[in-house]
N, C-alpha and C positions, 0 to 999 in steps of 0.2 A: 463397798467399806470392809475393812479388814477385821477379822474376829478381835484382837487386841485392842482396837480404837471402839469397837462397839463395846468390848466388855467394860473397858474402865470409862467409859460415859455413863454406865448404869449407875443412877443413883446411891442404891443400895449396897452395890459393890465398892465403891468410893467411902462409903460410911465405914464399911468394915475393913478397910485397906489397913488402917494403922494398928488395930488386933491382928490381922492375918501376917502382916509383915513380921511380927516378932517372931511367931512361929516359922515362916519361911525362912528368916535370916537366920536362926538358930539352927534348925535342921533340915534345911533344902528343901525342895519340891517334894511334897507328900502325894504319892499317887494312890489312888483307891482301885490297884488291880489285884483283886482277891485270889486265893489260891484256885487253881482250877477245880471245875467240878468233876462229876463221875463221867466216865466215858460209856456210851452204848454205840451199838452198831444198827444200822439201818440202811437197807438196800444194797448192802457191800460197802458202804460209805462209814466212816468215822464221824461221830456226831458228839463234839464236845460242850457239854451244858456247864456254863459257869454261872450260876444263880446270883443275881445281885452284883454282877461284875460289871467292868466297863468293856470286857472282852470276850471273846469265843474263839475257839480254833475250829477247825474243819478239814478233812482230808478223803479224798477217792483214789482210785487208781490214776497215777500218773501226775496228780497234782494235790496241793494242800495250801492251807491259806488261813487268814484269821479277819474277823470283824472286830472292831474297837470303836469306842467312843470317846471324845475328848474330855467328857465327864460323865460322872456317876449321878451326879445332882446339880440341880439348876434352880435359881431363884424362883419362886413361886409370884404370881401377882404381875407379871409381864413377861412378854414373849423373848425368849433368851437365845442368842445364835449358840449353836452346837455343831460339831464337826463328827461325822461316822468315817471310818478309814478302812476299806476293804484292801487287804493283799492276797494276790494269790501267785503262787510260785509253780512252776512245772518241775517235777522231781529231776533232780540232776543226775540221778543215776541213769537215765533213759539215755543219757549220752553213750553209753557203751553198748547199746543194742543197735540192730542191722537198721539204718535209715531207709524212708520211704525214698521211692524214685520222685524226681521233681519234674514241674512242668513251669518254665519261666518264660516270661513276655517280656523282651527290652522295646522300650519305645523312645526312640533317639530322636531329637531334633536335629535336622539337616538344614535348617533356614540359612540364609545369607550370612547372617550374624556369626554363624560358627564356622565361616571361611578360615583357612589359616592352621593355626597351631591347635587351636580347639578341637577342629574335625579329626585332625590327625590325631590326637590324644584320645578323642572320645572312640575312633576306631580301634585303636591299640588296645583299648580297655574292654571293648566289647568282645575283641577276638580273643583276647586272654581268658575272659568267662567261657567263650565257645569252647576252647581247649581244655579247660578245667571241668567242664561237666563229665558225668559218666557217661557212657555209650546208652545205657537205658533211660537217662534224664530226657526229658522233651524240651525244646525252645521253640518259640515264635520270635520274628524280628520284625518290628514295625518301624519306618522312617518316615518323617513327617516334615514339611515345611508349608506352604499355604494350603497343600492337600496330604493327605497320607496314603503309604503305599505299604500293602502287608509282603514285605520282600521274602520273608520264609512262614508259611503255614506251620503250624504247630507239627513237629516230628521228632522222633527220635534222635539226639544228637550225635549219636555213633554213625546215622545213615547221610546224615547231610553237613556234617563238619566241615569237611574241606570245602564242597562248593559253598558254603554259606559262607566261610572265611572270605573265599575269593569276592562276592557278591558285596560284603561289608567293605574290603580293599577297595573296591571301585565306586564307592560313594563318596558324590562331591556337593559341597555344600552351596545353597541357591535358595532364593525364594522368600517367601514372608512366614509366619509362625500360625499354626491354628492347632492348638493343643489337645482340646475336649474330644473331635474325631478321632484322633489319634490313639488317645486313651481309650475309648470306647472300642477300637478295633483291636488293641491289645487285648482288652477283657475278652471280645468275641473269639480270638483266636484260641483262649483257652477252655472254651466249650467244649472241644472233643478231647480234653484231658481224662484219662482214666480214673476209676475210683480207686481212694487211696493213695493218690497223687499229692503233695503240697505244692499248691499254687501261688505264682506270685507274679505279678507285674510290678516293673521297674521302669519309671519316666524320668528322661532326661531333658534338660533344657536350658537355654542359656538366655530366653527371652520372657515375653509376656505377651497374652493378647486378653482380649474381652471376655472370655467365656470361665472365668473362676467358677461361678455358681454352678454351671454345667458340669465342669469338672470335678467339682467337689461331689454333686449327687452321683455321678459314675463310679466314683471311688467308694461311696458310703455303700452304693447297691453292690458292689464287688466284695466288701467286707461282708456283707450279708450273704453272700454265696460262696464263702470260705476260700476268697482270694484277698490276699494281704497286697496292698500299693503303696512303695515306697518312691518316694522321689529325691533327684539331685538336682540344684542348681548350679549351673556350671558358668563361672567367672565373675563380673561384678555388675551385669546389667540386668538379672534375671528379677522378676517379683518374687522376694524371699516369702510374703503373705499369701502369696499364691500357690508356691509351690509347697510351702508348709502346711498350709490348709487341705491341699490334696492327700498328703501323706496322713494327716490326722484323720481326717476322714475314713483312709483307708486302713487304718492300724497300722501303719507300717513306718519306715524310717524317713526321716529328712536330713541333708546334707548340703553344705555349701561347700564345694570344690573348687580350687583355684587352678588345679594343674593337672596332666595327665597323672602323676603318681598318687594323688588323692581320689581321682576317679576310679583308677584300678583298685584300689584300697576298699573303695565303697562297694564296689561291684564284688568284690571278694566277701565282705563282709553279709551283702546280700545272699550271695550262695551258702556261706557257712549257716547262717541262720535259717535260711530256708532248708537245708540240708539236716539240720538236728531240732526242728520242728517237730514237737511232740502233741502239742494242744492245739485243738482247732476250735473256733466258734464258741468262746468262753464268753458267757453270760451269767448274770446274778440279779435275783431279784429280791428286794429289800421290803418287808412289810412295815412299813410305819404304823405305830401306836398312835390313838386318840390324841391330839394335841401337839403333834409334831408334824410340820410341814417340808417340802421339799424346796429348796431354793435352786442349788444347781449342782452339777459334778464337774471334776476336774480328773482329766485321765481315762475319762470312756464317755462313749456316747449314752446320755441317758433319755428314758422316756418312761413319762408318769402313766400308770394304767389304773384299771380298778377306782376310778375317779381320784386319783392321785395319793391313794392309800398304799399302793405299791410302786416301788422305781424299778424298772427293767435298766439294767447296764449291759453295754456290749463292750467286749475287752478284746476281741479279735484272736489271733495265735500267739502261742508262745512256743519259745524252743526251750530244751532242757536246760533247766537251771535258770532261766529267764523269770524274771517277776513283773508284775504290774501292780502299780498302785493306784488307788481311786478315792479321792477326796470327796465326801457327798456333805455339802453345807446344807444343814437343815435351821429351822427355827421352832423352839418348843415353849408351849405355853402351859404348864402344868400345877395343878393347883398341890398346895401344901400338903404335906403326907402322901399324894397319889403316886403309886410305882406304876411306870409304861415301860412294856417288853418289847424289844425287837426280836425279829425273826427274818430268816431268809435261806433260799437256797442258791446254790452255785452250781452251774452245770456245763459240761465242755463235751468235746469228741476227742477221742484217743485217735492220733495218725494211724492209719492201718488196723483200728480195732472199732470197738464199740462205743457209747457214749458213757459217762461217769455223771454222777450227781452227789452233792453233798449238802446237807444242812448245817446251819448254826442257830441257836436260840438261847435265851436266858441272860442275853444282855440288855440292862433295864437302865432307866432313867426316872429320877423320882425329885420332885417338888418339893423344897423347903426354903424356910424363912432365915435359915443359918448360912450367913457369909462364909464361916470358916468351914461348914459342912462342905461346901460349893468348892473352895479353894484346895481342899484336901482331897477331893473325889477326881482332881484334873490327872489326865494322863498327860505327861510331858511330849512323850513321843507323837502322839497324834496332832498336839498341837504346834510341836515343831514342824512337821509333816506339812501339816495345812498352811501355816504362815510360809514356808518354802514353796510350795504350788502356787500359791496366791501371789506372792513377788515376783515368781516366774510369768505370770499372765499379765501382771503390771510391766515387768521387764520388755516384754514383747511389745507393748504398748508403747513404751518410751523409745525404743529401736523404730517403731514405726513414726513416731510423732518426729524424731530426729531425721528420718529419710525424707520426710515431707518438708524438712526447713524449719520445724518448731523446735527449735533447740531449748527454750526456755521449758518449755512442757516437759521434754525429755528429761532435762536435769531435775526438775523439781518431782516427778516421778522416781527417779533412782535415787535424789535423797531421802524420799520417804521409805523407798525399800531398805536401804542401808540401817534407817532407824529403825523399823521394826524388825528387821531381822538381828540387829543387836540385841535389842529389847528381848525377843523371845529367846535368844541364846543364854541369856543370865538365867532363866528359869527352865533350861531344858536339860535332859541328862546328858551326860558327857559326849557320847558319840554324836548325838543329834546336834547338840550345841557346837562341835567341829563343823559339821556339815553347814550349817545356818552361817560360821564365822567364815567358811570359804566361799559360799555364794556372796556375803556381802563384800568380801576382797575382789571377787570377780566383778560385781557390780561397782565398786569402786574404781576398778581399772577400766570398765567402759565408759563411765563417767569422763574420767580423764581424756581418753581418746577422743570422745563424743565434742570435749570441750578444747580440745588442740586442733581437730581437724574439720573442714567444713564439710557438711552434710554430701556432696555431691562428689568429694575427693576418693582416691583410691581406698586409703585408709578407714575413712569415715565409712564407706560403703561396706568393706569388710567387717569393719566392727559391728554394724547395724545386722549384716546377715549371720556372722556368728553368734550374736545375742539371741537372734530369733531362733536359729538352730540349736543350742545349747538349752534355751528354756523351754522350747516345745518339748525335748526330750525329758526335761524334768518334771513334765506335768504327769507322766504316767509311770516313770521310774526314776529314782533319785540318782541322779548326775554328780552332786556336788558332796 
């Protein structure tokens, strides 16, 4: 259930809407983000304490970010929904530094369904990537059909470039599809990567098999070892839920590519992001106060620890200038007048250097019986970002329902999304409102395509896959 729907069903909120509407219509949305507090230094990192505020910022070597709450106050007497937003950004200035050497494993589907133009274009894209690697970068190449073959063990690109290009050119498509063993082989190929190298596995497939859970587990283990896993689905027959979930578990990118040009562009994007990666193994620990419980996280893997009093978030790697957003849905039950404080730690490894850590504290949530105080404490940006992320999760559900032939359910989900995005846009700050409106417009276009095209048609398949790709990206990064 969405935040807005839950919020407006709260009886005390409904009773206070008449009075609060006068203030909101006269002066717009009022935010309770007070001026920042004093800065102190702790362990080489900057700690910004914003006492009694919805938000605090933090910074350390190579990255900075913020932790914010959707509200500074909640109604006492009943459990209320609240959202926290954690933003982490890798410093853009680090683009200018000498990049670390790379270790990349390409895992390519060469099954019979790839025969013809698809395998030709796929080979051309892989060859272009091989040519673009620096001599001191490392590459491994795995091909798979019913079984997998390590065509090229991990080696320096300058030493194997010519021979590997020849082996890729000689590949022919045949056989079935078995993704998980090939993905595991690609990961094992990076075991010999030297310290200080940025590691990434790129999986490409045009099909599906029955090993989704296994592949997700392999990708999640890879992320835990500092290896990013990205996936691209080729053509219109692959399972976007499978391929997307692998990229999500591996903290990588997922893309739907229809032709050779798009395939080459995706691999080039992977090369650029890997080459400019500055932050690895980013994690956050959030300590929840008494009366606040964790519901779910969007944009990162989440693990409750310490009996649920702390939440550990895994964000993966970031390239220079990259920003990761995590929305944490919470439920708060706080007595009138009680003040509950949040604190946490964000840690990461700097590529080619040591680890960094930053803390945040002083963000608080207070219980009150004053509806107007609750409304005035809202952070419109956090609420807008939470609404956007939740809508993306539902839009993926709509695309999956449509792909399975349940067009009625798909249309109902999209209708709800458009309505809630429009409602949120009316109360959001200008920039956030524009993003919500853009998201709603894109959802409207998807609805029209779903209504006009049968689920198994080329246009329908493409629209469903594009919707999954776009909205999976929006879970961890704002894309609208």
